[in-house]
C-alpha positions as CSV (number, residue, x, y, z in Angstrom):
1,M,57.2,108.1,97.0
2,A,59.1,104.7,96.2
3,V,61.6,102.2,98.0
4,K,64.4,101.6,96.9
5,D,67.1,98.9,98.4
6,F,70.8,99.8,98.1
7,A,72.7,96.3,97.8
8,L,76.1,95.6,98.8
9,P,78.3,96.6,95.6
10,D,80.9,95.1,94.1
11,L,84.3,96.4,96.0
12,G,86.8,94.9,93.3
13,E,89.5,92.6,93.6
14,G,87.4,89.5,94.0
15,L,86.1,90.4,97.4
16,T,82.7,88.4,97.5
17,E,81.7,89.5,100.9
18,S,82.1,92.1,103.5
19,E,81.5,93.0,107.3
20,L,79.4,95.5,108.1
21,V,81.2,97.9,110.8
22,A,79.2,100.4,111.6
23,W,75.8,102.4,110.3
24,K,76.4,106.5,109.5
25,V,72.9,106.8,109.2
26,A,70.2,105.8,111.3
27,V,66.0,104.9,110.2
28,G,64.5,108.2,109.4
29,D,67.9,109.9,108.5
30,T,67.6,112.0,105.4
31,V,70.7,111.4,103.1
32,Q,71.7,113.2,100.0
33,L,73.6,111.7,97.4
34,N,77.0,110.0,98.2
35,Q,76.7,110.7,101.8
36,I,78.7,108.1,103.6
37,V,76.0,105.4,105.0
38,A,77.9,102.8,105.9
39,E,82.0,101.4,106.7
40,V,82.0,97.8,105.8
41,E,85.5,95.6,106.3
42,T,86.5,93.9,103.8
43,A,89.3,90.8,103.7
44,K,91.7,93.6,102.6
45,A,90.7,96.8,104.2
46,L,87.8,99.1,105.8
47,V,85.7,100.8,102.5
48,E,82.9,103.7,103.5
49,L,79.9,103.3,101.3
50,P,78.5,106.4,99.9
51,A,74.8,106.6,98.9
52,P,73.4,106.0,95.7
53,Y,70.0,107.9,96.2
54,E,69.0,111.0,97.6
55,G,65.6,110.2,100.0
56,R,64.9,109.0,103.4
57,V,66.5,105.9,105.3
58,S,63.5,103.3,105.9
59,R,65.1,100.6,107.2
60,L,68.5,99.0,107.9
61,Y,68.8,95.1,107.2
62,V,72.0,94.2,108.5
63,E,73.3,94.6,112.2
64,P,77.1,95.9,112.4
65,G,79.4,92.5,112.7
66,V,77.2,90.6,110.3
67,T,79.2,89.8,107.3
68,V,77.2,90.6,103.7
69,A,77.5,88.9,100.3
70,V,77.7,91.2,97.3
71,G,74.2,91.8,95.8
72,E,73.0,91.4,99.7
73,P,70.7,94.6,101.0
74,L,72.3,96.8,103.2
75,L,69.7,99.5,103.8
76,A,66.4,100.4,101.8
77,F,65.6,104.5,100.9
78,E,62.0,106.0,100.2
79,V,63.1,108.2,97.0
80,E,61.2,111.1,95.9
81,G,59.8,110.5,92.2
82,A,61.3,107.7,91.1
83,T,59.4,104.4,89.7
84,P,58.3,102.2,92.5
85,T,59.7,99.1,92.9
86,E,58.6,96.1,94.6
87,E,58.5,96.2,98.5
88,P,61.1,94.6,99.9
89,A,61.1,91.1,101.8
90,P,60.1,90.6,105.0
91,T,63.2,88.8,105.9
92,P,66.3,90.7,106.5
93,E,68.2,88.2,103.7
94,P,66.4,87.0,100.9
95,S,68.1,84.6,98.9
96,R,70.8,85.0,96.6
97,G,70.3,85.1,92.9
98,T,66.8,86.6,92.8
99,A,67.4,89.3,90.6
100,T,65.3,89.6,87.4
101,A,66.9,88.6,84.3
102,D,66.8,92.4,82.8
103,A,67.3,94.3,86.0
104,A,70.7,96.4,86.0
105,P,73.5,96.6,88.2
106,E,74.2,98.4,91.5
107,P,76.3,101.2,90.6
108,T,80.2,100.7,91.4
109,L,80.4,103.0,94.3
110,V,83.4,102.8,96.1
111,G,85.9,105.0,95.7
112,Y,83.6,107.7,93.5
113,G,80.0,107.3,94.8
114,A,77.2,107.4,92.5
115,R,76.9,109.5,89.4
116,P,74.2,112.0,89.7
117,D,73.3,111.8,86.3
118,S,73.0,107.7,86.8
119,T,69.7,106.4,85.5
120,S,70.4,102.9,86.3
121,R,68.2,101.0,88.5
122,P,69.2,98.7,91.4
123,A,68.3,95.0,90.9
124,R,64.8,94.2,92.2
125,R,64.6,91.4,94.5
126,A,61.9,88.8,94.2
127,R,59.8,87.5,97.4
128,P,61.2,84.3,99.0
129,G,59.5,81.4,96.8
130,L,58.3,84.0,94.0
131,A,59.9,83.9,91.0
132,P,59.6,86.7,88.4
133,A,56.9,86.1,85.9
134,S,59.1,87.3,83.1
135,A,62.0,84.9,83.5
136,P,62.7,81.8,86.0
137,A,64.8,83.1,88.7
138,P,69.0,82.6,88.0
139,S,71.3,80.5,89.9
140,A,73.6,82.0,92.4
141,P,76.8,82.9,91.4
142,V,79.7,80.8,91.0
143,G,81.4,80.8,94.1
144,L,78.4,81.8,96.3
145,A,76.2,78.6,95.8
146,E,77.8,76.8,98.6
147,R,77.3,79.5,101.0
148,P,74.3,78.4,103.9
149,R,71.6,80.3,103.5
150,A,70.5,82.2,107.1
151,T,69.4,85.8,108.0
152,P,72.4,87.8,108.9
153,P,70.7,87.6,112.6
154,V,71.5,84.1,112.2
155,R,75.1,84.1,110.8
156,K,75.8,86.5,113.7
157,L,74.8,84.4,116.4
158,A,76.0,81.3,114.8
159,R,79.4,83.2,115.1
160,E,78.8,84.1,118.5
161,R,79.0,80.3,119.1
162,G,81.3,79.0,117.1
163,I,79.0,77.1,114.8
164,D,80.1,76.4,111.4
165,L,76.6,76.9,109.2
166,A,77.9,74.6,106.9
167,T,77.5,71.6,109.0
168,V,73.8,73.0,110.1
169,T,70.9,71.5,108.3
170,G,68.5,74.2,107.8
171,T,64.9,73.5,108.2
172,G,63.2,76.6,107.6
173,E,61.4,77.6,103.9
174,R,64.2,76.3,101.2
175,G,66.4,75.1,103.3
176,L,66.8,78.6,105.8
177,I,68.7,78.1,108.4
178,T,66.9,79.2,111.4
179,R,67.6,80.4,115.0
180,Q,65.8,77.2,116.2
181,D,68.2,75.2,114.1
182,L,71.3,76.5,116.2
183,D,69.4,76.0,119.2
184,A,68.5,72.3,118.6
185,L,73.0,71.7,118.3
186,A,72.7,72.3,122.4
187,A,74.7,75.3,121.8
188,P,74.6,77.6,124.9
189,A,72.0,80.5,124.9
190,V,73.9,83.1,126.0
191,P,76.4,84.8,123.5
192,G,80.0,84.6,124.4
193,E,79.8,81.1,126.7
194,P,81.8,78.7,125.6
195,R,80.1,75.4,123.6
196,P,79.6,71.9,125.4
197,G,83.1,70.2,126.4
198,A,84.9,73.5,125.9
199,S,87.1,75.1,128.4
200,A,85.9,78.5,130.2
201,R,89.4,79.6,130.3
202,E,89.2,79.1,126.3
203,K,88.4,82.7,124.0
204,R,87.3,81.6,121.1
205,I,88.2,84.4,117.7
206,P,86.1,84.4,114.6
207,I,88.7,84.2,111.5
208,R,87.4,86.9,109.4
209,G,88.6,90.2,108.3
210,V,92.1,90.6,107.4
211,R,93.4,87.7,109.7
212,K,91.7,85.2,107.3
213,A,92.6,86.7,104.3
214,T,96.5,86.7,105.7
215,A,95.7,82.6,106.5
216,D,94.6,82.0,103.3
217,A,97.5,83.9,101.6
218,M,100.4,82.4,103.8
219,V,99.2,78.4,103.5
220,R,98.9,79.7,99.1
221,S,102.5,80.7,99.5
222,A,104.0,78.1,101.6
223,F,102.7,75.4,99.9
224,G,102.4,76.7,96.7
225,A,106.2,77.9,96.2
226,P,109.7,76.2,97.3
227,Q,111.2,78.9,99.5
228,A,114.3,79.3,100.9
229,S,116.3,82.3,102.7
230,V,119.8,83.5,103.4
231,F,120.8,85.8,105.7
232,L,123.6,88.9,106.1
233,T,124.8,90.5,109.2
234,I,126.5,93.9,108.8
235,D,127.8,97.1,110.3
236,V,125.6,100.3,108.8
237,T,127.0,102.9,111.1
238,P,127.7,104.7,107.8
239,T,123.9,104.6,107.1
240,T,122.5,105.5,110.4
241,E,125.2,108.3,110.3
242,L,123.6,109.3,106.4
243,V,120.3,109.2,108.1
244,E,121.0,111.8,110.5
245,R,122.8,114.1,108.0
246,L,119.8,113.9,105.8
247,R,117.5,114.4,108.4
248,A,119.2,117.9,109.3
249,H,120.1,118.8,105.4
250,R,117.5,121.1,104.0
251,D,116.7,119.5,101.1
252,T,115.3,116.3,103.2
253,A,114.5,117.8,106.4
254,D,111.1,117.6,105.8
255,A,111.2,114.3,104.4
256,R,113.0,112.8,107.2
257,P,114.3,109.5,105.7
258,G,114.9,107.1,107.8
259,L,116.7,103.8,107.8
260,L,113.4,101.8,106.3
261,A,113.9,104.4,103.4
262,V,117.4,103.2,103.0
263,V,117.0,99.9,102.5
264,A,113.9,100.7,99.9
265,K,116.6,102.6,97.9
266,A,118.9,100.0,98.3
267,L,116.9,97.2,97.3
268,C,115.6,99.0,94.1
269,I,119.3,99.6,93.2
270,A,120.5,96.1,93.7
271,L,117.3,94.6,91.3
272,R,118.8,96.7,88.9
273,R,122.2,94.0,89.1
274,T,119.5,91.3,89.6
275,P,116.5,91.3,88.2
276,E,115.5,87.7,88.7
277,L,114.2,88.3,92.2
278,N,111.8,91.1,90.9
279,A,109.5,88.4,89.0
280,R,107.0,86.0,89.6
281,W,106.2,82.5,88.6
282,D,102.8,81.8,86.0
283,D,102.2,78.8,86.0
284,A,99.4,78.2,83.7
285,A,101.7,79.4,80.9
286,Q,104.9,77.9,82.1
287,E,106.8,81.2,82.2
288,I,108.9,83.0,84.9
289,V,107.8,87.1,84.3
290,Q,110.1,89.3,84.8
291,C,109.3,93.3,85.8
292,D,110.8,96.5,84.7
293,Y,109.8,97.9,87.3
294,V,109.6,97.7,90.7
295,H,106.1,97.7,93.1
296,L,107.5,97.7,96.3
297,G,105.1,96.4,99.4
298,I,106.0,97.2,102.7
299,A,104.3,95.1,105.2
300,A,102.5,97.4,107.8
301,A,101.0,96.1,111.3
302,T,97.9,97.6,111.9
303,P,95.4,96.6,114.8
304,R,92.7,94.6,112.0
305,G,96.5,92.5,111.1
306,L,98.9,92.4,108.7
307,L,98.8,94.7,105.6
308,V,101.2,94.7,102.8
309,P,100.5,98.1,100.8
310,V,102.3,98.7,97.4
311,I,104.4,101.5,96.2
312,R,104.1,101.9,92.7
313,D,107.1,102.0,90.7
314,A,109.3,102.4,93.6
315,D,112.3,102.2,91.6
316,G,111.6,105.9,90.2
317,L,111.3,107.8,93.6
318,S,114.0,109.7,94.8
319,L,115.2,108.5,98.7
320,A,113.0,111.5,100.1
321,D,110.1,110.7,97.9
322,L,110.6,107.2,98.9
323,A,110.6,108.1,103.0
324,G,107.4,110.0,102.1
325,A,105.6,107.2,100.8
326,I,106.5,104.8,103.2
327,R,105.3,107.1,106.1
328,S,101.9,107.7,104.3
329,L,101.3,104.3,103.7
330,A,102.0,102.8,107.0
331,E,99.8,106.1,108.4
332,T,96.5,105.0,106.1
333,A,97.2,101.6,106.6
334,R,97.0,101.7,110.5
335,A,94.3,104.1,110.1
336,G,92.7,101.3,108.2
337,R,91.7,103.3,105.0
338,T,93.9,101.8,102.6
339,P,91.9,100.9,99.4
340,P,92.1,97.1,98.1
341,A,93.6,98.2,95.2
342,E,96.7,99.2,96.7
343,L,97.3,95.9,98.8
344,V,97.7,94.1,95.4
345,G,100.3,94.1,92.2
346,G,103.2,94.1,94.3
347,T,107.0,92.7,92.7
348,I,109.1,92.3,95.8
349,T,108.3,93.1,99.7
350,I,110.4,94.5,102.6
351,T,109.1,93.7,106.2
352,N,110.6,95.6,108.6
353,V,110.6,93.3,111.9
354,G,113.3,95.0,113.9
355,V,110.7,97.9,114.9
356,F,109.3,95.2,117.3
357,G,113.4,94.7,118.5
358,V,113.5,91.4,116.6
359,D,117.1,90.6,115.4
360,A,116.2,88.4,112.4
361,G,113.6,85.8,111.1
362,T,112.6,84.0,108.0
363,P,109.4,86.0,106.4
364,I,107.1,83.7,103.8
365,L,106.8,85.0,100.6
366,T,103.9,87.1,99.9
367,P,101.9,85.3,97.0
368,G,102.8,86.0,93.2
369,E,106.3,87.3,94.4
370,A,109.9,86.2,94.1
371,A,111.3,87.3,97.3
372,I,110.6,89.2,100.6
373,L,113.3,91.0,102.6
374,A,113.3,91.2,106.4
375,V,114.9,94.0,108.0
376,G,115.9,93.4,111.7
377,A,116.8,95.9,114.6
378,V,119.7,97.8,114.7
379,R,122.0,97.0,117.5
380,R,124.9,98.6,118.9
381,Q,127.8,96.2,119.6
382,P,131.1,95.3,119.5
383,W,132.1,94.9,116.0
384,E,135.4,94.5,113.7
385,H,136.3,98.3,112.4
386,R,139.8,99.0,110.7
387,G,141.5,96.3,112.4
388,E,140.3,96.9,116.1
389,I,137.4,96.4,118.0
390,A,134.7,99.3,118.3
391,L,131.3,100.0,119.6
392,R,129.1,100.0,116.0
393,D,125.3,99.7,114.6
394,V,124.9,96.3,113.3
395,L,121.6,94.6,111.6
396,T,120.8,91.3,110.0
397,L,118.9,91.1,106.8
398,V,117.1,88.0,105.9
399,L,116.2,87.3,102.1
400,T,113.4,84.8,101.7
401,F,112.9,83.8,98.1
402,D,111.4,81.6,95.6
403,H,113.8,78.8,94.3
404,R,112.3,77.9,91.4
405,I,112.5,81.8,90.2
406,A,115.6,81.9,91.6
407,D,119.0,79.9,92.8
408,G,121.0,80.3,95.8
409,E,123.4,82.1,93.9
410,Q,121.2,84.6,92.3
411,A,119.4,85.4,96.2
412,S,122.7,85.6,97.5
413,R,124.4,88.5,95.1
414,F,121.1,90.4,95.4
415,L,121.5,90.3,99.1
416,A,125.1,91.2,99.1
417,D,124.4,94.2,97.1
418,V,122.0,95.6,99.8
419,G,123.6,95.0,102.6
420,R,126.9,96.7,100.3
421,V,124.9,100.2,100.1
422,L,124.1,100.0,103.8
423,A,127.5,99.6,104.6
424,D,128.8,101.6,102.5
425,P,126.5,104.6,100.7
426,A,128.9,105.4,98.8
427,A,129.4,102.5,97.2
428,V,125.9,103.2,95.2
429,L,128.1,105.2,92.9
430,T,130.0,102.0,91.6
431,M,126.7,100.3,91.2
432,I,124.4,102.4,88.8
């Protein structure tokens, strides 16, 4: 019988840490290869982790709510017939960068699970203070070395008390931050109480997960690209009437296309006439990269925060297929099951603020994109129609664009084309 640790694997997309949301197993459970053992939250999505071994769970290193860096241990297995590995260290969180130089990396598990025929061994962890005899302990990976050293329970306690570990000097072995170090700061002993000087009527919410990723992205976008917006208010009664007919038609009834699907189709058509809006700014190469495909982001409000799943090659989809894709990605996003790979690579985004009863808004660009289109609420209101005043379905579109990539004329022409399709769907025949 050998003990093997399972460390947090590299989840891809540049993610260096994840928060443990829930354990799906307990100490003493016998698990099968690829059985889901834990659920973690990255800055982009909830991810299920499958077991890389068959065996008995002998130890859980981390409590739910604790943030773990890639390469740090999550749990230990007792595995039959395997070569014994070094016993786990007594502390729940060993320091990073202590794997032996010749150790094989953990298998990449997310989305596929471990390969049954895999013979790779997980990286072994050296005991604190001891370097392997065969080689000196390598330095910590780039980007992680600055992270203060503390065990997961201490990290959790610091978050509960609102303490930034970067401001704490650790008194433990090799600078490890201990609970006593936090207590010495005169923080309250009961989690959830305000810090000294804070109002009892204030609530402190840790900035992490999707909220942290969104905040970082918005700051990069707002200060990294000069942004301007153009507005267009139009009569979309022909489109709302078309949607009703499509929902009753036998060929499209199952797809149930809505206004958002029609907007997405109109956007794809308009991009053919103004490709400058389907582009990105490559600062390193000093080039504007225009895309001859449309990877369409659809902003989705979820309990975890704002996500922007991407529909690949949306310009090649029919209206019914677009409607199905939008509905599917929205359901997956709200359930927190969107894979990280589906949240990157967009070329342009639609955000539907109308579902919240909002008439208009000026959205901030998704980093790396040249434009984002906000769709307001449809209002039944008096409007000029055929020389008279009539009650019509009216909405406002707002386009925010990167003024380095496109100018006002191009942005206005693009927005006018989207509005033209919504005001008169038959106009598509003259545009394609």
